[in-house]
N, C-alpha and C positions, 0 to 999 in steps of 0.2 A: 834226703828225707832225713830227719835228725832222729826222730826216735826210731829209725829202722837199726836192726842189729845183722850182722854179718854174719856167717857161722860155716864153718867147714864139716860135715861129718863123714867119716871114713868110710872111702870108696863112693861117694856117690858124685862127682865129679865137682865141678867148678866151684867155689863161694858163690854166696847166693845175700841177695840184700833182701830181709824180708821183714817189715813190718806189721805180722800177725803174729801171736807165739803160736811154736807148731802144738804147743797142749792144746789150744784152743780150736786147731782142723783136727784134732782124733776126735771130735766128738759130732752126733752128727746134727743134722742143724733143727732135726724135729723135736728135738729134747727128748726123744725117747733113751732110754737105758739103754746104754751099748751093750757087746759081749765083747769077747777080747780078739773076736775078728776083726769084727767093725774099728775096733780101734788100731788093730795093727793096719788094717788096710787103708783104713785115715792115713795114719802112718809112714807108709810105704807111699805114699803121694806127696806127703810132706817133705820128704826128700828130694823128690823133682825139683830141676832146675824152671825157673821160667821160659828160659830159652826151650827147652824140652817140651815142656808140659806145651808152650805154644805150636808147637808141631802136631799134637793132635789134630784130629777132621773129626766131627762126630757123622760124620757122610759114609767111613771107613766100616768097611765090612767087619764081621769077628775076626774073621782071619786075618785083617788087614791091622785091626786093632791090636792079633795077640799076638803080629809080627814086630809090630813099633815096638811092644811093652820088653818082648824077648825074652820072658818068666812065667809063660804059660807052660802045664805039663803038657803031655802028649792025651790026657784022655781033656782037657778043655780045664781046666780047673786053673788058677792063679796058682804059681808055688810061693808060698808063705809059710816061713815055722813057727810053731806059736800056732797053732789056729785052732779053733772050736769044729769049724766044719771049712767045709770047700769054698771058694770063692768064684763062682762061675759069670761069661764074660756079662751077661746079664746087670749083675749087680754092680761086677767092676765099670760099666762103661758110666752107670748112673750116679754112682760116689763120684767118679771121677770128675763125671762134667757139674757137679755138687763143689768137689774142691776147684776147679776152674773159677766156678762163679765167687766162693768165697774169696777166696785168691786174686782176684778181679783182673784176671786173663781170658 
């Protein structure tokens, strides 16, 4: 991929090849105005390697998905800093599947 860039973000595993700008992945596909939580969740997924994202199975139960991610609080919300609202599993799953489509996975 000639237009791809290699990036390494601190604490995010091996380098990954990227043909899409990470900033483009932080905006909702529907063109709506994102809030801080929308952007943070999408940025969170942009740091996952393609290999890690390919492990995802849409048939997983909520509990399996939360275990795969490993970053959910005991109350069932995703643990992210600087968020205006909680991210529940349904929103997480929806945005993750959108992210997979955008990355062509």
